[in-house]
N, C-alpha and C positions, 0 to 999 in steps of 0.2 A: 250274875243274876241267872237264875234258872227257873224254868216254868214247871208247874205241876201238871199232872194229867187233867185235873179239873180246869185249870186255867186254859189249857190247850183246847179242851172241849168247848169252853165258853168262847174263846177267840174264833174257833171254827164256826160255831153257831152264828156269831156276829158277822163273820165274813161270808156267811151262807155257803160254807164248804162242808161237804159230806165226808166225815172221817169215821170209818167203821171202827168198832171197838178193837178188832185185831190189828188195825193200823196205828192205833193210838200211841203205843209205846214207841214205834219207829218215828212218828211225827214229833213226839216230845223230844226224842233224842236228837233229831235233825235240827229242830228249832233251838235247843239248848247249845248245840255246837255253833250255830250262827251267832247266838248271843254271846257265847264265849269269845268268838272272833271279834265281835264288836267291842267287848270289854278289853281285849288285848290291844286293839287299835286305839282305844281311848288312852291307854297307858303310855303310848309312844310320845316322846317329847317332840313337839313340833314347833316350839318357839324359835323364831328367826328363820323359818323355812318359807320361802316365797311361793305362793300358789302358782301353779302352772296350768295352762289350758291343754297341753299335750306333753307327753313324756319325751318326745324328740323335738329338737329345734328344727322344725320343718315348716315350709311355707305351703299353704294350700294352693293348689293349681286352680286357677279360675279360667273359665271359658269366656269368650267375648259375649257381652250382653246384646245379642242380635236376635231379631225375630227370625224364627226358622219354620214356623207353621203359618199357613194362610189363615185369614180371618174367616171363620165359618159361623159366626154368631147368628147371622140372619137365617142360615140353613137350619141350625139347631133350634132357633126360636120359632121357625115355621111349623114345627110339629108339637110345640108346647101347648097345653090347654089354655093358658092365659098369660099374656105378655102385655106390658105397658111401659112405654118409654125405654125400651131395651132391657127391662128387668122381667124376671119370671114372677108371676103372681101366684101365691100359694094361699090355701085356706087358713084363716085365723084359728089357732089351736089353743092359745092362752088368752083368757079373758082378763 
């Protein structure tokens, strides 16, 4: 699948991207290369291949789940414009 210049201009407009006319040919070329790579990847036979979360068989190092910072909620809420029950109150913006 490849994109035409008109299709790229339309996509740019929908995505709110400014593509100058002198850049258009380069953008079309780059997008077509990306689409060609996607097409190539779709042709690869993947039946029987188990999905993996990481290419290496590694364990994630985890740190202990311990509190390392003091509780400063009262300090932070003391300068807030409106607080109730430990929560920050904000103006209603959606009706």
